[in-house]
DRENROFI-803843 format. One record per residue (C-alpha): residue in three letters; chain; x, y, z; residue number from 1. Coordinates in pm, 1 decimal, always signed. Example, Ala and Ser with C-alpha at 12.3 -4.5 7.8 and 13.67 -1.06 7.14 Angstrom:
! DRENROFI-803843
residu  chaine  c1  c2  c3  num
ALA  A  +1230.0  -450.0  +780.0  1
SER  A  +1367.0  -106.0  +714.0  2
! end
This chain:
! DRENROFI-803843
residu  chaine  c1  c2  c3  num
UNK  A  -6133.6  +5573.8  +8577.9  1
UNK  A  -6130.0  +5906.9  +8395.5  2
UNK  A  -5811.0  +6077.3  +8283.6  3
UNK  A  -5849.2  +6455.5  +8316.8  4
UNK  A  -5514.8  +6566.1  +8174.6  5
UNK  A  -5471.4  +6635.1  +7804.3  6
UNK  A  -5260.6  +6348.9  +7670.4  7
UNK  A  -5082.6  +6586.9  +7438.3  8
UNK  A  -4966.8  +6804.2  +7729.1  9
UNK  A  -4792.8  +6511.3  +7899.5  10
UNK  A  -4434.1  +6566.6  +8006.1  11
UNK  A  -4328.9  +6309.4  +7749.4  12
UNK  A  -4381.2  +6325.0  +7375.1  13
UNK  A  -4356.3  +5949.0  +7357.1  14
UNK  A  -4613.9  +5761.9  +7156.0  15
UNK  A  -4773.2  +5427.4  +7231.9  16
UNK  A  -4902.5  +5179.6  +6977.2  17
UNK  A  -5138.9  +4931.6  +7143.3  18
UNK  A  -5217.0  +4609.7  +6960.5  19
UNK  A  -5531.0  +4428.0  +7073.3  20
UNK  A  -5479.3  +4053.4  +7071.5  21
UNK  A  -5663.8  +3744.7  +7183.1  22
UNK  A  -5438.1  +3448.5  +7256.2  23
UNK  A  -5486.8  +3197.5  +6970.7  24
UNK  A  -5682.1  +2901.3  +7109.0  25
UNK  A  -5929.3  +2685.7  +6921.5  26
UNK  A  -6285.7  +2779.2  +7010.5  27
UNK  A  -6189.4  +3116.8  +7161.1  28
UNK  A  -6116.8  +3319.2  +6848.4  29
UNK  A  -6309.0  +3401.8  +6530.6  30
UNK  A  -6645.1  +3252.7  +6628.4  31
UNK  A  -6803.9  +3309.1  +6286.4  32
UNK  A  -6511.0  +3147.2  +6108.8  33
UNK  A  -6516.2  +2862.7  +6361.9  34
UNK  A  -6881.6  +2792.2  +6288.2  35
UNK  A  -6821.8  +2784.8  +5913.1  36
UNK  A  -6471.7  +2635.8  +5879.1  37
UNK  A  -6412.3  +2457.3  +6208.8  38
UNK  A  -6223.7  +2565.1  +6519.1  39
UNK  A  -5882.8  +2438.5  +6406.6  40
UNK  A  -5892.2  +2623.1  +6075.6  41
UNK  A  -6022.7  +2942.2  +6238.5  42
UNK  A  -5741.7  +2954.3  +6495.1  43
UNK  A  -5486.1  +2872.0  +6223.5  44
UNK  A  -5605.5  +3170.8  +6019.1  45
UNK  A  -5615.9  +3399.0  +6320.6  46
UNK  A  -5262.4  +3312.5  +6431.7  47
UNK  A  -5122.4  +3381.9  +6085.3  48
UNK  A  -5293.5  +3722.4  +6090.2  49
UNK  A  -5149.2  +3795.0  +6435.5  50
UNK  A  -4798.4  +3691.4  +6330.2  51
UNK  A  -4814.3  +3913.9  +6022.8  52
UNK  A  -4945.8  +4215.1  +6216.9  53
UNK  A  -4675.3  +4181.9  +6481.2  54
UNK  A  -4412.2  +4163.0  +6208.5  55
UNK  A  -4546.2  +4482.2  +6047.1  56
UNK  A  -4547.0  +4653.0  +6388.3  57
UNK  A  -4184.7  +4548.1  +6449.7  58
UNK  A  -4089.0  +4698.4  +6112.3  59
UNK  A  -4266.7  +5020.6  +6210.7  60
UNK  A  -4079.3  +5035.4  +6540.8  61
UNK  A  -3741.8  +5056.0  +6364.9  62
UNK  A  -3826.0  +5395.1  +6216.6  63
UNK  A  -4053.4  +5519.8  +6497.8  64
UNK  A  -3799.6  +5563.0  +6776.4  65
UNK  A  -4035.9  +5765.7  +6996.0  66
UNK  A  -4317.3  +5510.6  +6978.2  67
UNK  A  -4330.5  +5213.6  +7213.9  68
UNK  A  -4543.8  +4909.9  +7138.3  69
UNK  A  -4775.8  +4734.1  +7379.7  70
UNK  A  -4987.2  +4424.1  +7333.2  71
UNK  A  -5313.6  +4423.2  +7526.9  72
UNK  A  -5390.8  +4054.5  +7568.0  73
UNK  A  -5691.9  +3848.4  +7661.5  74
UNK  A  -5736.0  +3617.3  +7846.2  75
UNK  A  -5496.8  +3744.7  +8116.2  76
UNK  A  -5390.2  +3397.2  +8229.1  77
UNK  A  -5221.2  +3343.2  +7891.9  78
UNK  A  -4972.2  +3627.4  +7943.0  79
UNK  A  -4673.6  +3398.3  +8028.0  80
UNK  A  -4734.1  +3182.6  +7719.8  81
UNK  A  -4778.3  +3489.9  +7499.0  82
UNK  A  -4452.2  +3644.1  +7621.9  83
UNK  A  -4269.9  +3321.5  +7529.3  84
UNK  A  -4436.4  +3266.1  +7190.8  85
UNK  A  -4446.1  +3626.4  +7068.4  86
UNK  A  -4115.9  +3793.1  +7162.3  87
UNK  A  -4044.4  +4130.6  +7012.4  88
UNK  A  -3999.9  +4502.9  +7077.2  89
UNK  A  -4313.5  +4527.7  +7292.2  90
UNK  A  -4453.1  +4476.7  +7639.8  91
UNK  A  -4769.7  +4287.1  +7730.6  92
UNK  A  -5049.3  +4387.7  +7963.9  93
UNK  A  -5394.4  +4232.0  +8017.8  94
UNK  A  -5717.4  +4368.3  +7875.4  95
UNK  A  -5979.5  +4462.3  +8134.1  96
UNK  A  -6344.1  +4556.5  +8095.1  97
UNK  A  -6682.6  +4401.9  +8024.7  98
UNK  A  -6709.7  +4483.6  +7653.2  99
UNK  A  -6475.8  +4577.3  +7368.2  100
UNK  A  -6531.1  +4950.8  +7397.6  101
UNK  A  -6453.0  +4951.9  +7766.7  102
UNK  A  -6143.9  +4735.9  +7710.6  103
UNK  A  -6013.8  +4978.6  +7446.6  104
UNK  A  -6080.4  +5281.0  +7668.9  105
UNK  A  -5903.4  +5121.2  +7963.6  106
UNK  A  -5604.7  +5017.3  +7748.9  107
UNK  A  -5557.6  +5376.8  +7633.1  108
UNK  A  -5588.7  +5495.7  +7994.7  109
UNK  A  -5328.6  +5237.5  +8098.0  110
UNK  A  -5055.6  +5375.1  +7871.1  111
UNK  A  -5158.1  +5736.1  +7937.5  112
UNK  A  -5089.6  +5680.6  +8306.6  113
UNK  A  -4738.5  +5577.0  +8203.0  114
UNK  A  -4684.3  +5917.6  +8042.0  115
UNK  A  -4756.2  +5848.0  +7675.6  116
UNK  A  -4890.7  +6158.8  +7505.7  117
UNK  A  -4984.7  +6006.0  +7170.0  118
UNK  A  -5175.2  +5679.5  +7155.6  119
UNK  A  -5289.3  +5459.8  +6865.3  120
UNK  A  -5476.6  +5133.7  +6913.9  121
UNK  A  -5513.6  +4870.8  +6641.2  122
UNK  A  -5641.7  +4517.3  +6597.0  123
UNK  A  -5429.8  +4216.6  +6507.4  124
UNK  A  -5667.9  +4039.1  +6267.6  125
UNK  A  -5634.9  +4273.1  +5967.7  126
UNK  A  -5521.9  +4089.9  +5656.8  127
UNK  A  -5364.0  +4385.2  +5477.4  128
UNK  A  -5248.1  +4629.5  +5744.7  129
UNK  A  -4930.3  +4812.1  +5642.8  130
UNK  A  -4645.0  +4986.2  +5819.3  131
UNK  A  -4764.3  +5308.3  +5654.4  132
UNK  A  -5096.3  +5283.1  +5843.1  133
UNK  A  -4914.5  +5317.1  +6175.3  134
UNK  A  -4692.1  +5593.8  +6039.2  135
UNK  A  -4984.6  +5794.9  +5902.8  136
UNK  A  -5181.0  +5747.2  +6225.6  137
UNK  A  -4908.4  +5911.0  +6432.4  138
UNK  A  -4861.5  +6183.7  +6171.3  139
UNK  A  -5231.6  +6262.5  +6206.4  140
UNK  A  -5209.0  +6265.5  +6586.5  141
UNK  A  -4906.3  +6496.0  +6574.1  142
UNK  A  -5107.0  +6734.5  +6354.1  143
UNK  A  -5389.4  +6748.6  +6609.4  144
UNK  A  -5628.0  +6503.8  +6442.6  145
UNK  A  -5788.5  +6187.1  +6564.6  146
UNK  A  -5685.9  +5901.8  +6334.7  147
UNK  A  -5946.9  +5646.7  +6234.0  148
UNK  A  -5885.4  +5348.7  +6005.5  149
UNK  A  -6202.1  +5210.7  +5844.2  150
UNK  A  -6250.3  +4836.8  +5801.4  151
UNK  A  -6436.8  +4710.7  +5496.5  152
UNK  A  -6711.3  +4556.8  +5712.3  153
UNK  A  -6813.1  +4892.3  +5861.4  154
UNK  A  -6593.2  +4881.1  +6171.0  155
UNK  A  -6254.1  +5035.9  +6232.9  156
UNK  A  -5915.0  +4869.6  +6270.1  157
UNK  A  -5725.0  +5163.7  +6422.9  158
UNK  A  -5801.0  +5466.3  +6636.7  159
UNK  A  -5545.6  +5728.3  +6738.6  160
UNK  A  -5586.8  +6008.9  +6993.6  161
UNK  A  -5389.8  +6282.4  +7166.1  162
UNK  A  -5647.1  +6329.2  +7444.3  163
UNK  A  -5924.0  +6119.5  +7600.0  164
UNK  A  -6255.3  +6066.0  +7424.5  165
UNK  A  -6472.4  +5835.3  +7637.9  166
UNK  A  -6771.6  +5889.5  +7408.2  167
UNK  A  -6596.1  +5697.9  +7130.7  168
UNK  A  -6599.0  +5379.5  +7340.8  169
UNK  A  -6927.8  +5403.8  +7535.2  170
UNK  A  -7137.7  +5172.7  +7316.8  171
UNK  A  -7190.8  +4825.7  +7459.8  172
UNK  A  -7265.8  +4668.7  +7120.2  173
UNK  A  -6973.1  +4605.7  +6885.2  174
UNK  A  -6937.0  +4407.7  +6564.3  175
UNK  A  -7216.8  +4585.2  +6377.6  176
UNK  A  -7181.1  +4754.6  +6039.3  177
UNK  A  -7219.4  +5110.1  +6172.9  178
UNK  A  -6923.0  +5111.2  +6412.4  179
UNK  A  -6700.8  +5335.9  +6199.8  180
UNK  A  -6972.6  +5596.8  +6138.5  181
UNK  A  -7080.2  +5589.8  +6501.6  182
UNK  A  -6722.6  +5632.5  +6627.6  183
UNK  A  -6643.7  +5909.8  +6380.6  184
UNK  A  -6958.9  +6095.8  +6490.5  185
UNK  A  -6864.4  +6059.0  +6856.9  186
UNK  A  -6517.0  +6193.7  +6788.2  187
UNK  A  -6644.4  +6497.4  +6597.8  188
UNK  A  -6909.2  +6564.5  +6862.4  189
UNK  A  -6630.3  +6565.5  +7121.8  190
UNK  A  -6436.1  +6835.6  +6936.1  191
UNK  A  -6197.2  +6622.4  +6731.2  192
UNK  A  -6111.0  +6667.7  +6369.3  193
UNK  A  -6083.4  +6322.0  +6215.6  194
UNK  A  -5831.2  +6205.1  +5959.6  195
UNK  A  -5937.4  +5884.0  +5785.5  196
UNK  A  -5673.4  +5625.0  +5697.9  197
UNK  A  -5677.8  +5370.1  +5414.7  198
UNK  A  -5953.0  +5110.7  +5428.8  199
UNK  A  -5837.4  +4763.0  +5536.0  200
UNK  A  -5998.3  +4422.3  +5565.6  201
UNK  A  -6034.2  +4205.1  +5870.5  202
UNK  A  -6112.3  +3836.6  +5839.3  203
UNK  A  -6438.4  +3744.1  +6010.9  204
UNK  A  -6649.2  +3557.5  +5755.3  205
UNK  A  -6572.8  +3264.0  +5525.4  206
UNK  A  -6588.4  +3488.9  +5219.4  207
UNK  A  -6313.8  +3707.1  +5372.5  208
UNK  A  -6068.3  +3416.7  +5364.7  209
UNK  A  -6011.4  +3467.9  +4992.2  210
UNK  A  -5814.9  +3775.6  +5095.2  211
UNK  A  -5553.0  +3550.1  +5253.6  212
UNK  A  -5525.2  +3333.0  +4944.6  213
UNK  A  -5429.8  +3642.3  +4743.5  214
UNK  A  -5152.6  +3742.7  +4984.6  215
UNK  A  -4838.0  +3535.2  +4920.6  216
UNK  A  -4686.0  +3624.6  +5259.3  217
UNK  A  -4989.9  +3500.5  +5450.3  218
UNK  A  -5022.7  +3197.7  +5224.8  219
UNK  A  -4658.4  +3085.3  +5224.6  220
UNK  A  -4517.6  +2813.5  +5448.6  221
UNK  A  -4163.7  +2796.1  +5586.2  222
UNK  A  -3919.2  +2509.2  +5631.2  223
UNK  A  -3621.5  +2563.6  +5863.9  224
UNK  A  -3341.6  +2320.3  +5775.9  225
UNK  A  -3073.1  +2260.6  +6039.7  226
UNK  A  -2767.5  +2043.3  +5964.0  227
UNK  A  -2589.0  +1926.3  +6275.9  228
UNK  A  -2313.2  +1694.8  +6391.2  229
UNK  A  -2475.9  +1676.2  +6733.3  230
UNK  A  -2787.2  +1508.8  +6869.0  231
UNK  A  -3152.9  +1600.2  +6910.4  232
UNK  A  -3082.6  +1678.1  +7274.3  233
UNK  A  -2820.7  +1936.0  +7172.8  234
UNK  A  -3078.7  +2111.9  +6955.9  235
UNK  A  -3363.6  +2106.9  +7205.3  236
UNK  A  -3342.6  +2475.4  +7315.0  237
UNK  A  -3328.1  +2588.1  +6951.8  238
UNK  A  -3611.4  +2358.4  +6844.6  239
UNK  A  -3827.6  +2480.3  +7131.9  240
UNK  A  -3767.4  +2841.3  +7032.5  241
UNK  A  -3848.4  +2767.5  +6668.7  242
UNK  A  -4162.5  +2576.6  +6764.3  243
UNK  A  -4280.8  +2870.6  +6973.9  244
UNK  A  -4234.7  +3123.4  +6695.2  245
UNK  A  -4316.3  +2941.5  +6372.1  246
UNK  A  -4646.6  +3005.6  +6195.2  247
UNK  A  -4913.6  +2737.0  +6152.7  248
UNK  A  -4802.0  +2508.5  +5870.5  249
UNK  A  -4431.2  +2580.3  +5917.6  250
UNK  A  -4179.6  +2308.5  +6001.1  251
UNK  A  -3828.0  +2261.6  +6135.6  252
UNK  A  -3610.2  +1985.6  +5990.3  253
UNK  A  -3294.1  +1896.7  +6182.3  254
UNK  A  -3068.6  +1673.1  +5972.5  255
UNK  A  -2838.0  +1460.0  +6186.7  256
UNK  A  -2510.1  +1321.1  +6055.7  257
UNK  A  -2503.2  +942.0  +6043.5  258
UNK  A  -2768.2  +713.7  +6186.5  259
UNK  A  -2816.6  +849.9  +6536.6  260
UNK  A  -3143.8  +832.5  +6732.2  261
UNK  A  -3421.6  +1038.8  +6575.6  262
UNK  A  -3646.9  +1085.5  +6878.4  263
UNK  A  -3795.9  +1432.0  +6923.3  264
UNK  A  -3966.5  +1390.1  +7258.6  265
UNK  A  -4188.6  +1679.7  +7352.8  266
UNK  A  -4209.1  +1835.8  +7006.8  267
UNK  A  -4514.4  +1826.4  +6777.2  268
UNK  A  -4443.0  +1572.4  +6504.9  269
UNK  A  -4601.2  +1789.1  +6237.6  270
UNK  A  -4371.5  +2083.5  +6314.2  271
UNK  A  -4041.5  +1908.7  +6392.7  272
UNK  A  -3929.1  +1638.2  +6148.5  273
UNK  A  -3589.4  +1487.5  +6225.6  274
UNK  A  -3385.5  +1326.2  +5949.5  275
UNK  A  -3045.8  +1163.3  +5925.5  276
UNK  A  -2803.7  +1146.8  +5636.8  277
UNK  A  -2438.3  +1120.0  +5537.2  278
UNK  A  -2200.7  +1347.4  +5723.3  279
UNK  A  -2121.8  +1672.1  +5542.0  280
UNK  A  -2301.4  +2003.0  +5580.8  281
UNK  A  -2376.2  +2036.5  +5211.0  282
UNK  A  -2508.3  +1680.5  +5199.9  283
UNK  A  -2723.2  +1737.0  +5506.8  284
UNK  A  -2862.2  +2064.4  +5376.2  285
UNK  A  -2952.7  +1898.8  +5047.8  286
UNK  A  -3118.0  +1610.9  +5232.4  287
UNK  A  -3333.3  +1852.8  +5429.6  288
UNK  A  -3425.9  +2059.7  +5125.0  289
UNK  A  -3540.5  +1752.4  +4931.4  290
UNK  A  -3779.1  +1662.9  +5211.4  291
UNK  A  -3896.2  +2014.5  +5298.5  292
UNK  A  -4252.7  +2111.3  +5214.7  293
UNK  A  -4220.0  +2487.7  +5264.5  294
UNK  A  -4243.8  +2759.5  +5000.5  295
UNK  A  -3956.0  +2939.1  +5174.5  296
UNK  A  -3641.0  +2757.9  +5291.4  297
UNK  A  -3431.1  +2888.3  +5580.6  298
UNK  A  -3091.9  +2720.3  +5624.8  299
UNK  A  -2987.7  +2757.2  +5985.3  300
UNK  A  -2677.8  +2642.8  +6173.3  301
UNK  A  -2749.2  +2444.5  +6488.1  302
UNK  A  -2559.7  +2693.6  +6705.8  303
UNK  A  -2744.4  +2998.2  +6571.2  304
UNK  A  -3071.4  +3146.9  +6699.8  305
UNK  A  -3281.9  +3362.2  +6468.2  306
UNK  A  -3424.7  +3691.8  +6600.0  307
UNK  A  -3786.3  +3747.8  +6708.5  308
UNK  A  -4035.6  +3757.7  +6420.8  309
UNK  A  -3791.8  +3571.0  +6196.7  310
UNK  A  -4073.4  +3368.1  +6039.9  311
UNK  A  -4235.2  +3691.0  +5921.3  312
UNK  A  -3907.7  +3851.8  +5813.3  313
UNK  A  -3789.7  +3567.1  +5589.9  314
UNK  A  -4129.1  +3559.1  +5417.2  315
UNK  A  -4043.8  +3900.1  +5271.6  316
UNK  A  -3843.0  +3716.7  +5006.8  317
UNK  A  -4178.9  +3609.1  +4858.5  318
UNK  A  -4270.6  +3971.8  +4786.1  319
UNK  A  -3925.0  +4062.7  +4654.2  320
UNK  A  -3908.5  +3911.1  +4304.3  321
UNK  A  -3570.2  +4068.6  +4226.3  322
UNK  A  -3418.6  +3904.2  +4534.3  323
UNK  A  -3298.3  +3547.7  +4497.5  324
UNK  A  -3146.5  +3505.6  +4844.9  325
UNK  A  -3170.3  +3662.2  +5189.4  326
UNK  A  -2973.3  +3667.0  +5513.5  327
UNK  A  -2964.1  +3825.5  +5859.1  328
UNK  A  -2698.3  +4044.5  +6015.1  329
UNK  A  -2441.0  +3852.0  +6221.6  330
UNK  A  -2392.0  +3879.8  +6596.5  331
UNK  A  -2236.0  +3655.6  +6859.9  332
UNK  A  -2394.0  +3555.3  +7188.9  333
UNK  A  -2220.5  +3589.5  +7427.5  334
UNK  A  -1994.9  +3850.4  +7273.6  335
UNK  A  -1671.1  +4037.0  +7340.1  336
UNK  A  -1509.3  +4342.1  +7174.6  337
UNK  A  -1304.2  +4111.2  +6950.6  338
UNK  A  -1610.5  +3911.3  +6849.5  339
UNK  A  -1804.9  +4230.3  +6780.8  340
UNK  A  -1523.6  +4334.1  +6547.5  341
UNK  A  -1554.5  +4004.6  +6358.8  342
UNK  A  -1931.3  +4052.2  +6334.3  343
UNK  A  -1884.3  +4407.3  +6201.8  344
UNK  A  -1648.4  +4277.1  +5935.1  345
UNK  A  -1895.4  +4004.2  +5838.4  346
UNK  A  -2177.2  +4257.5  +5808.5  347
UNK  A  -1954.8  +4495.4  +5610.0  348
UNK  A  -1863.1  +4209.2  +5376.3  349
UNK  A  -2230.3  +4122.4  +5336.3  350
UNK  A  -2336.6  +4478.9  +5257.0  351
UNK  A  -2058.0  +4563.8  +5016.3  352
UNK  A  -1943.1  +4231.7  +4870.9  353
UNK  A  -2285.8  +4064.1  +4890.0  354
UNK  A  -2123.6  +3752.7  +5034.8  355
UNK  A  -2289.1  +3629.9  +5354.6  356
UNK  A  -2189.3  +3303.6  +5519.4  357
UNK  A  -2412.3  +3025.3  +5642.6  358
UNK  A  -2400.3  +3135.9  +6006.2  359
UNK  A  -2606.5  +3439.7  +5901.1  360
UNK  A  -2908.9  +3225.6  +5821.3  361
UNK  A  -2951.5  +3198.5  +5443.8  362
UNK  A  -3306.3  +3183.1  +5305.5  363
UNK  A  -3473.4  +3172.4  +4965.4  364
UNK  A  -3783.9  +3054.2  +4789.3  365
UNK  A  -3798.8  +2695.1  +4675.0  366
UNK  A  -3796.7  +2813.8  +4313.8  367
UNK  A  -3477.0  +3012.8  +4371.4  368
UNK  A  -3317.9  +2711.9  +4540.3  369
UNK  A  -3393.6  +2494.7  +4239.1  370
UNK  A  -3270.2  +2760.3  +3996.8  371
UNK  A  -2939.3  +2781.7  +4184.8  372
UNK  A  -2900.4  +2404.6  +4168.8  373
UNK  A  -2904.2  +2356.2  +4544.3  374
UNK  A  -2590.6  +2291.1  +4748.6  375
UNK  A  -2333.6  +2148.7  +4511.9  376
UNK  A  -2042.6  +2120.9  +4753.8  377
UNK  A  -2066.7  +1841.9  +5006.6  378
UNK  A  -1843.2  +1929.7  +5300.2  379
UNK  A  -1720.1  +2287.8  +5318.4  380
UNK  A  -1774.8  +2625.4  +5148.6  381
UNK  A  -2117.1  +2503.2  +5045.4  382
UNK  A  -2259.0  +2836.0  +5164.6  383
UNK  A  -2012.7  +3047.0  +4963.1  384
UNK  A  -2080.1  +2841.8  +4650.8  385
UNK  A  -2458.9  +2855.5  +4701.9  386
UNK  A  -2456.9  +3233.0  +4751.1  387
UNK  A  -2266.1  +3281.1  +4427.0  388
UNK  A  -2506.0  +3055.0  +4240.7  389
UNK  A  -2806.6  +3247.1  +4373.9  390
UNK  A  -2656.7  +3585.5  +4288.4  391
UNK  A  -2652.4  +3490.1  +3921.6  392
UNK  A  -3032.1  +3509.9  +3913.6  393
UNK  A  -3107.7  +3791.0  +4157.8  394
UNK  A  -3003.4  +4024.5  +4436.2  395
UNK  A  -2939.0  +3974.8  +4806.2  396
UNK  A  -3201.9  +4075.3  +5064.1  397
UNK  A  -3022.1  +4175.5  +5386.3  398
UNK  A  -3254.6  +4189.0  +5684.9  399
UNK  A  -3180.7  +4450.6  +5953.8  400
UNK  A  -3218.2  +4206.8  +6243.9  401
UNK  A  -2923.9  +4007.6  +6375.1  402
UNK  A  -2901.3  +3633.9  +6417.8  403
UNK  A  -2725.4  +3523.9  +6738.8  404
UNK  A  -2447.3  +3272.3  +6675.2  405
UNK  A  -2244.1  +3085.7  +6933.3  406
UNK  A  -1876.9  +3190.7  +6947.2  407
UNK  A  -1772.0  +2846.3  +7073.9  408
UNK  A  -1542.8  +2763.6  +6782.1  409
UNK  A  -1369.3  +3100.7  +6806.6  410
UNK  A  -1326.5  +3066.8  +7183.3  411
UNK  A  -1195.3  +2709.7  +7165.5  412
UNK  A  -943.4  +2774.5  +6889.5  413
UNK  A  -861.6  +3134.3  +6979.2  414
UNK  A  -1038.5  +3426.1  +6814.2  415
UNK  A  -744.6  +3545.6  +6605.5  416
UNK  A  -641.3  +3197.4  +6496.6  417
UNK  A  -995.6  +3093.2  +6403.2  418
UNK  A  -1052.7  +3415.0  +6210.4  419
UNK  A  -727.0  +3383.2  +6015.3  420
UNK  A  -802.8  +3019.0  +5937.2  421
UNK  A  -1143.3  +3113.5  +5795.7  422
UNK  A  -982.0  +3372.0  +5568.4  423
UNK  A  -716.2  +3121.4  +5458.7  424
UNK  A  -976.3  +2859.9  +5371.9  425
UNK  A  -1177.7  +3115.3  +5175.7  426
UNK  A  -864.6  +3210.4  +4981.0  427
UNK  A  -776.5  +2845.9  +4909.9  428
UNK  A  -1133.5  +2781.0  +4799.6  429
UNK  A  -1105.0  +3074.6  +4560.4  430
UNK  A  -788.2  +2917.0  +4417.6  431
UNK  A  -977.7  +2592.0  +4353.9  432
UNK  A  -834.5  +2369.7  +4629.0  433
UNK  A  -1028.4  +2043.3  +4660.4  434
UNK  A  -1303.0  +2064.6  +4922.9  435
UNK  A  -1194.1  +1742.9  +5097.7  436
UNK  A  -854.6  +1902.7  +5151.8  437
UNK  A  -1025.2  +2217.8  +5283.3  438
UNK  A  -1240.2  +2005.7  +5513.7  439
UNK  A  -931.9  +1836.3  +5653.4  440
UNK  A  -762.8  +2170.7  +5714.9  441
UNK  A  -1075.2  +2312.6  +5879.9  442
UNK  A  -1113.9  +2035.8  +6135.4  443
UNK  A  -753.1  +1929.0  +6184.5  444
UNK  A  -573.0  +2262.2  +6208.8  445
! end
């Protein structure tokens, strides 16, 4: 199908960023890496690259309000699984066409039919793609240029257009070292001025893998530690969501109070490790941290659900050496006007007093955890104490995304009463009241 209208003259000035993605399955991605390193290692590398790229794209979306993101996926039958495992500010549609060039052309036509006047298409296997690459691509398109991002192997990782250029996608052979030059020539021959973006590196050959080892975000692993008074069954929806979204090599560690059953039926043993320990949130958090193998530790309440791309977002602490601790914004799900007011106060307190609570999802590097001395309080206010310890060695990284926390305790006890009790306990803690006394007041009042 040929699109005759100038994309730039569309009724809408909306932009579309299309990310080309193959669903990560062993033996179906990165054939050259598979041959050299094995199928399991190749798909592990590819999925980490995809997760990072999607995280960068989500960051870009926050500032690019007039750009919508689409993921063009192959194979089409994996669309339901991809929607579940890769939630975010985007919509999926299937790739169609007999070769890569035709699939790219048809993907651009697909969003153009939806009224998008500015279109950029990028791959998801680039090790060092940056938010600025997407920003500069759309700046070039807005200025009347075609944007083209060269890959170090002679291909391109991004192309951006404001009108059709079928000639750029006509070749049936892709993956050769002259792709960038050939595409640039086709664009210029079709009347485009071309603006070249920064060179980036995709990961196709074994020697390219060293690029990942030099990137701490791609290299880092994450441990999600979840203290709970409930059972494995209570945590199943949360654990399923975490398992869907974690990167290869990440793990979730629920820590049950007491000696309850530790079965985790239906969850991969390598990704979900269930522990038990003495009752007390500080004790349970410490138990999980001692066992955790991750470079980054995320401490999550059992009734809180982190936002999409959380595993990418918390890894930012690795690249922020002045930050010793991070947290999310707070929200409640379901919510009410009164609960939204409480969340606004919590987020105000976090921004201005730098004092988040545990229901905002605290995270740090393992080194920062050790420097802070871990959780020193056993039962209550362990989060307040830990935050203060961390702030002695660095600043607080506040992520813009909100964690969704259950309002059950507020609803059961009454929103006003529960809120006032929390403030009273914080005040008593500040005065030095014994934590066992605070614990008794918290659960008995």
